[in-house]
C-alpha positions in Angstrom: 0.0 0.0 0.0 2.9 2.3 0.6 5.4 2.9 -2.3 3.5 2.2 -5.6 1.6 5.5 -6.0 3.8 8.3 -4.8 2.2 10.8 -7.1 -1.3 10.0 -5.8 -2.2 8.5 -9.2 -3.5 5.2 -8.1 -6.6 4.6 -6.1 -9.7 6.4 -5.1 -8.7 7.3 -1.6 -9.1 11.0 -0.8 -6.7 10.6 2.1 -3.1 11.5 1.2 -0.7 8.6 1.6 1.6 10.7 3.9 -1.2 10.5 6.6 -0.4 6.8 7.0 2.6 5.6 9.0 4.4 2.5 7.9 3.6 -0.6 9.8 6.3 -1.4 12.4 8.5 -4.4 11.6 8.7 -7.3 14.0 12.0 -8.4 15.6 12.5 -11.0 12.8 12.2 -8.4 10.1 8.5 -9.2 9.3 6.0 -6.5 8.9 3.4 -8.0 11.3 1.8 -6.1 14.1 1.7 -7.9 17.3 -1.7 -8.5 19.0 -2.7 -6.9 22.2 -0.9 -9.4 24.4 2.2 -10.1 22.2 4.6 -7.4 21.5 6.6 -6.8 24.7 10.1 -7.5 23.6 12.6 -9.3 25.7 15.9 -7.6 26.3 15.1 -4.3 24.6 11.8 -3.9 26.4 10.3 -2.7 23.2 6.6 -3.0 22.5 4.9 -3.0 19.1 2.3 -0.2 19.0 -1.0 -0.4 17.2 -4.1 1.8 16.9 -7.3 0.6 15.1 -10.7 2.2 14.9 -13.6 -0.1 15.6 -16.4 2.3 15.0 -17.5 6.0 15.1 -20.9 7.5 15.9 -22.8 10.6 17.1 -23.5 10.4 20.8 -25.4 13.7 21.0 -26.4 16.4 18.5 -28.4 19.5 19.1 -29.2 22.4 16.7 -31.4 25.3 17.8 -32.3 28.4 15.8 -34.8 30.1 18.0 -34.9 33.5 16.3 -35.6 32.5 12.7 -36.8 33.8 10.4 -36.2 37.3 11.9 -32.5 36.8 12.2 -32.1 36.3 8.4 -32.6 40.0 7.8 -29.8 40.9 10.2 -27.5 38.3 8.4 -28.0 40.2 5.1 -25.9 43.1 6.4 -23.5 41.6 8.9 -21.5 38.4 9.4 -22.2 36.5 12.6 -19.8 36.1 15.4 -19.2 32.4 16.1 -17.1 31.4 19.1 -16.4 27.7 19.1 -15.5 25.6 22.1 -13.8 22.2 21.6 -13.1 19.5 24.2 -11.7 16.0 24.0 -12.4 13.1 26.4 -11.4 9.5 26.5 -12.7 6.6 28.6 -11.7 3.0 28.8 -14.5 0.6 27.8 -12.7 -2.7 27.9 -9.2 -4.2 27.7 -7.3 -2.1 25.2 -10.6 -0.5 24.0 -11.2 3.3 24.5 -14.0 5.6 23.5 -12.6 9.0 22.4 -15.3 11.8 22.3 -14.9 15.1 20.5 -17.3 17.8 21.9 -18.0 21.0 19.9 -20.2 23.9 20.9 -20.8 26.8 18.5 -23.0 29.8 19.1 -23.6 32.2 16.2 -24.7 35.7 17.1 -25.4 38.8 15.1 -26.2 42.2 16.8 -26.5 40.3 20.1 -29.2 38.1 18.6 -28.7 34.3 18.7 -28.7 32.9 15.1 -28.1 29.3 16.1 -26.5 27.1 18.7 -24.9 23.8 17.8 -23.7 21.2 20.2 -22.3 17.8 19.2 -20.5 14.9 20.8 -18.9 12.7 18.2 -17.1 9.5 19.3 -14.8 6.9 18.0 -14.1 3.5 19.5 -10.5 2.6 19.3 -8.4 -0.5 20.0 -5.1 0.9 21.3 -2.0 -1.1 22.1 0.7 1.3 23.1 3.1 1.7 26.1 1.4 3.2 29.1 3.4 6.4 28.9 2.2 7.0 25.3 -1.5 6.2 26.0 -2.6 9.8 26.9 -1.1 11.5 23.8 -2.5 8.8 21.5 -6.0 9.1 23.0 -6.0 12.9 23.1 -4.0 13.7 20.0 -3.8 10.9 17.4 -7.4 9.5 17.9 -9.1 12.9 17.6 -7.1 13.6 14.4 -8.7 10.4 12.9 -12.3 11.3 13.6 -12.2 15.1 13.3 -12.9 15.2 9.5 -16.1 13.3 10.0 -17.2 15.6 12.8 -16.3 18.6 10.6 -18.6 17.3 7.8 -21.5 16.8 10.2 -21.2 20.3 11.6 -21.2 21.8 8.1 -24.2 19.7 7.1 -26.2 20.5 10.2 -25.7 24.3 9.9 -26.4 24.2 6.2 -29.6 22.1 6.7 -30.6 24.6 9.4 -30.7 27.4 6.7 -27.4 29.0 7.4 -24.0 29.1 5.7 -22.1 25.9 6.4 -19.9 26.2 9.4 -16.5 24.9 8.3 -14.4 24.1 11.3 -10.7 25.0 10.9 -8.2 22.3 11.6 -7.6 21.9 15.3 -4.2 21.6 17.0 -4.9 18.7 19.2 -1.3 18.5 20.2 -1.4 22.1 21.4 -4.6 21.4 23.3 -3.0 18.4 25.0 0.1 20.5 25.9 -2.2 23.2 27.3 -4.1 20.6 29.4 -0.9 19.1 30.8 0.6 22.5 31.6 -2.7 23.5 33.4 -2.7 20.2 35.3 0.9 20.7 36.4 0.1 24.3 37.5 -2.9 23.1 39.6 -0.8 20.4 41.2 1.9 23.0 42.1 -0.8 25.3 43.5 -2.2 22.5 45.7 1.3 21.6 47.0 2.0 25.2 47.9 -1.3 25.6 49.7 
């Protein structure tokens, strides 16, 4: 799957090949990925990592446009202000299985009048086999990157079907969000220790 089509000339996949990482090689040079229980190496202590998505789904979706049709007149002359809140959560649901949930809340306002409010929780179910120290970054950075394009399409469709211009979410820096969360957690721990 890797080296045949470097110029993106073969295949119908809309996902660029560079988004895929090569499969790790086994200790014997094979390209097999170890199962959930096999993969802890002997002397080197290496572990073969794997991430697989088992499913994705909408957990919650709410769209409200309480001031239609009056708000459409205001939208003819002014662009709405749309602050967007994003959050990521991950929960274990079984051995090596985790549910990763992306939460988005958007409130569009024009002239202090609510145009619409959109809230969505979109989730993916992942089988993750990585070392413990890499688990949090994988669940809060890598997994959200996989399901974000699907969430983005649903948000655009929901706002468009609601009678408004499609809301196209900009790419999200999940690594930055993770770093911010870790920094905040470290600060809170330091504050507690000082108190």
